[in-house]
N, C-alpha and C positions, 0 to 999 in steps of 0.2 A: 192784507185787506180783509175785512170781515165779510163783506158781500161780493167778493171777487167771483167772476164766472169760472175761473179754473180750479175751483175747490173740488176735489174729488168727493163723490158721494159715499158716505160711510154710515153704517147704522148707529154708530156712536154719536153722531151729530143729528140724528133724525128726531123729529118732534113726536114721533110715534113709539119711541123706545125709551127705556131707562136703563142706565149703566149699572152693571153689577161689579163686584170687587175683582173678579177674575178675568176681566177684559171683555166679558160677554155682555150682550144687551138683551133685556126682556122686551120683545117687540109685542105691540098690541095685537098684531095680526098673525105672526109666525111663532111666538113664544121665544124661547132662548136661542139667540143667534150670535155668531162671531161679531165683534165690534167693527171689523173691517169690511163686512159684507154690505150688500145693498139689495133692494127689491123695487118693484114698480110703485109701491106705496111710499117711497122715500120723500120726505119733506124736510128741507133744511131748517134747522133751528139755530140761529146765530148765538143764542145765549149758551148753548152747550159746547161750543168750540172755543178753545183758548188759542189765539194766534201765537205763532213763534215770536219769541222776544227779539227785539232789535238790538244788535250789537253796536256799541259806540266805539269811538277811537280808543286805542290802547294808551293808558296813561303810564308814564315811567315810574317805577317804584322808587321811593325816597327812603333813605335810612331814617328810621325813627329812634331817637335817643332821648333819654331823660337826663338832662344835665343840671347839676346843682348850681344855682346862680348866687349862692351865698345866703345872706339873711333877708332876702327880699320877701315881703309880706304882701 
């Protein structure tokens, strides 16, 4: 759920921060902070969060073979 109430607060999802390549966030108020942190200025931005992918049912693997059907065109 994108707007679920049980989403933990993390700086990486805050609208006041921008993610860096090394897992840290540049916070508007605190400067560079760890992405897993949080503060009192936390404001959730749903566009920064990528929800976990849903897994579907397992499909049986089928053998793939290329067979020559003669001179069919």
